[in-house]
N, C-alpha and C positions, 0 to 999 in steps of 0.2 A: 422607464421601468417604475412599476409601482414598488413602494417600500413598506414594509412592516418592521420598525425599529425597535430594539430593545436597548436601553442604556447598559452597556456592559464594559467591562475591562477584559479584553483578551481575545474575543473570537468574532468573526464576521462570516457569515454564510450568504453566498450569492448564487441565486438561481439563474440557470440558463446554460447554453452550450459553451463549453470551456474556451473553444477558439474565439468566440465573440466576446465573451466576458474578460478574457485576458486583456483585449484590446483598451478595455476601460480602466485598467489598473496603472498606476502611475509607474514610469519607467524606473528601474533601479530601486525599487521599494521593497523588494522580498530578499531575505537573508539566505534561505534555503528552500528547496522543494523536495517533499517527501510524498510520494504518491503511488497509487495502485491502478494504473490505467487499464482500459480494456486490453485482453491479450489477443483477440481477434482470431480465436480457435474454433469458432462455430459452436461451442458447446451450449452456450446460454441462448437458446430459441426464445424468440420474442422480445429480446432485450434490444432496443434500437441503437444502444451504444456499443453492441458487440458484432463483429464480423460484418454481416451483410449491411448493417446501418452505416458502418464506417466506410465500406467499399462504395456504397451510393454517394456519400460525401466526397470521396476523393476522386470519383469518376465524373463529377458534376462538371468539370471543366472540358469534357469531351474526350479525355485521353483513354485509350484502351488498355486498362491495366488489369493484371492479375489480382487476386484476392491479396497475395502477399505483398505485391507493388502498391496496391492501394493502402494497406495498412502502413507501409513505410512512408508513403506520402502524407498519410494522417499524422504519423509521428513527427515528421519534418515540420508540419505546420504547427503542431503542439510545441515542439521544441524552439521554434521561433518566437512563438508567444511567450514561453517561459524565459527565454534567454533576454528577452526585452525588459522584463520586470525584475529579474535577478540583478542583485548588485555584482559587480566585476569580482570574479573569484568565488561567487556563490556556487554551491553544490546542488545538484539534483540526484535524488536517490529514488530509482523507478523499478517497481516489481514488473516482471514479465514471466512468460511461459518459455520453457526450453525451445518450444517449436517456433517461436516468433521473436525471441530476444534479439536475434541478429537484425531483424527489421527495426526495432525500436533503437538499438544502439547506432545503427546507420542513419536512422532519421534524425536523431537528436544531433549526431555528429554533423551531419550535412547542414543542419541548422546553425552551427557555429559552436557546439560544445566540445570540450575535450573529453575522450572517454578515459577515466582514471582507473577504473578497476570494475570487476563484476563480482559481487557478493553472492554467496550461495546459502540460501535458508533450506536446511534439510529437516525432513520429518518422517515417520514411518506410517501415519495414518494416510488414506488416500485410496480411491478405488480406480481401476483402469476403465477409462472411457473407450472401450474397444468393442468391435464387433467380434463376436464369437463364431468361428468357422468350423466347418467338419474337419476331423482329423486333429483336434487339439489345438487349432491354430487361432490367432488373434491378430488384430491390427495394430496394437499399442502395447507399450509396457505401463505398469503402475507408477504414477507419479510420486516421486519422493523428494523432490526439491523444487524450489523456484528461484531463478536468478533474479538479482537486483543490480541494475546498472547504475554505477556510479559515475556521474559526469560533472563537469565543472565549467562555469563561464570563464574564458580567458582572463588571465591577471591583466592588471594595468601596471607595468613595471614589473619588480620582482615580487616574490611571495611576501617578504617583509614590508614593502612599500604598499601592497594592496592591503595586507592587514592593518597597517597604520591608517590607511585613507578610509576603508570601508568596514574593517572587522571581519572580513571574509578572506577565503583563500587558502585556509589550512582545515583539517580536521580536528575535532576536539578529541583526540585519542585518549588523552588522561583522564577525561570523564567517562570513557567507556571501556577502561582497563578490565580485564577478567582476572581475578586472583592476583591482583597487582601486576599484571603483565600486559604488554602492548597487544591491543585487540587484533584478531585475525579476521580474514574475509569470508570466514564460514561461521554460520549461525545454526544451532540446533533447537529443536523443539522436543520436549517431553511428550509422551502420550497422556491422554486423559486418565488412564488407568495407573500412571505412575505414582507412587507415594513416597514420602520422605525416607522411608526405610527399605524402598525396594522399587525398582523400575520394571516396567512391563516388558516381556520377552522380546518384543518388536520395537522397542524404543531406540530411535536413531542415536540419541544422546549417549545411551548406555553402550550401544554397539560400537561407536567410533571412538568412545574414551573410556572404554571399560575399566582401565586400571584406576583412573581417577574416581570413577563411581564406586568401586570397590572400597577405596579408601574412605569415601564419603559414608558408605554405609557402615562403616566400622569394622570391616573385615579385610584382610588381605594386607600386603606390605604397604610400607610408607612411600607414597609417590609424589613426584612433583606436580602441583595443581595445574590443572588444564587452563590454557588461554582462549578455549573456545567459549563463546557466549551460548548460554542455555536459557530457554523459556518454555513454558507450558503452551499447548495448543489451546486456542481460545475455548474457553467453556460455554456452556449455554448460559450460566448465571451471568458471566462477563458480557456476552453479546446482547442480553436482554436487559441488563441493568439500565434504568432510566425510562424504559419504554412501557412501563407498567399500564399506562393510560391508552396506549395505541392498540388498535385491533389486532387479532391473530390472523395470519395468513398462512398458507401452505408454502413450504419450501422445497423445490424439487431440484436436487443436484444433477439428475440424470434424466432430463426432458425427453431424450430421444430413445431411452431404453424401452425395448419390447416387453420384456419381462419385468415388471414393476416389483420391488420389494414392498414390504409393509409400509404403508404412507407414514412418514414421520409425523410427530405431533405438530400442529401448526405453531408457528413462532411469531413474535412481535417484530423482531428483527429479522426479516426474511432475505437481506442482502446475501448473495450466493459465496462472497469471498471475503468474509470478515478476518481481519488479521488481529494476532495477540496485541494487547496493548503493552505488555512488556517489551515486545519485539519492536514496536513503533516508537516506544519511549527511547529505546537504545539507538535508533536510527536517526531520531530528532536530535538527541545529545550530540550525536557523532557529526551531523551536518551542519547543525544551526548554532551560531554563537549564543552564550547566555543573553536572555533578554531579546533576542531577535525575533524576526517575523517568519513563520513558516507558512508555505502555500501548498495546497492540495488541489490541483485543478480538477481532479475526479474524485470528489470527496466521499461518495458512497455512504456508508453508515456512520462516519465520522470519526473512526478510530484514530487518524492522524490528528485531528482537532483535539480529541480528548488528551492523546499524548502530549501534544505541545502545550497545553495548559498544565497538565501535570508536571512537566518539565519547566515551567515558568517562561515559556515562550508565548508569543502572540500568535494568532492563527487567522489565515483566510482560506475559505473553502469554496469551491465552485461545485455545483451539482445540477445536473439536468433533470433527473427524476423527482417529481415533487414528493413521491412516497419516501424515497430514500432521503430527501431533505429533512421530513418530519422525524425521521429516525435519527438522523445525524444531529439535528437540533436537540432532541431528548438526551441521547447519549452524552454529547459534549456537555450540556448542563448539569448532568448527573456526576460526571467525573471531574468537573471543574472544582479546583481546590476552594475550601471554605472561604468565603469572603468575596469570590468570583461571582458577578451577576450573570444573568442569562444571555446567551448569544445575540447579537444583532443580526437580523435576517432580512434580506433584501431579495425578494422574489421577482425574477424575470418573466418573460413570456413563455411559460412553461407549455402552454397548450392544455388540452383537455386531459384529464386523468384517464389512464387506459385501465381497463378491466383486467384483473388478474384471477 
């Protein structure tokens, strides 16, 4: 691999296929994995890391697998690589889709992980990716949540013994308390239209925890504070921060739609699934011990890396797409705390850049 290094404290970006790059990392060198891997739901046409591309990889051995079986086989291989580099007791937090989360969970469990929980990230925005049929019929519902699989590499001895030996094995729940209370496995996002004094009518946070929000707005009875974590959906300003010198490109969330809406304004961060930094910071705090190393094997536009540095953890990211690598590098550098130098980047054999 060729290298382009920058002296830094904190972040390393590695270019290449995550299944291959994981083999080059030292065993038991990672404290936690926080990642948003492909969902394999066939929505992102043209992305070699989604659906069809993953099926081709999984079928390379000659097995006749369905698309779901192929995705599960890919998740199993990802899980094996992640298990090898995690310290005993280290946690993995991985986003998924309601349609394929069972494949992700089974894949990483078959790789050797223990499934500990499934978190739910709820939100109000989102458009149904559905075929419109005669008679007022459709093929899907509007998405309103994403599951997050919480898995753990098996302990060595007891939890206390693993904590003493490796610093891993337990979640940092005190650092993630909400209103001073033990955190729950449900997370909610405000809508972009929400304001300090008033939530939008379709805000999931307001609907689920209406009493608490009436109290926050200064009206209604005194109520017990909520224990559910809230964060806003990612804003355009947040997703673009640090990318000012990158070219603008079109972002199409619905590539298969026949009746296109008005084309959105081109964006410099054109990754289709950018997660809110506040959400990623909460997950980093929960899963990674202070001062530890966070790995994201499918780095995307770098939200996990930015969150890790903001939470004073070190970061290792792997990304296949050279365009997303540039975005991740720019965003992580922007959000790095003052005094942190630029990320160290090692670019692997990424191949020719594809036209968009």
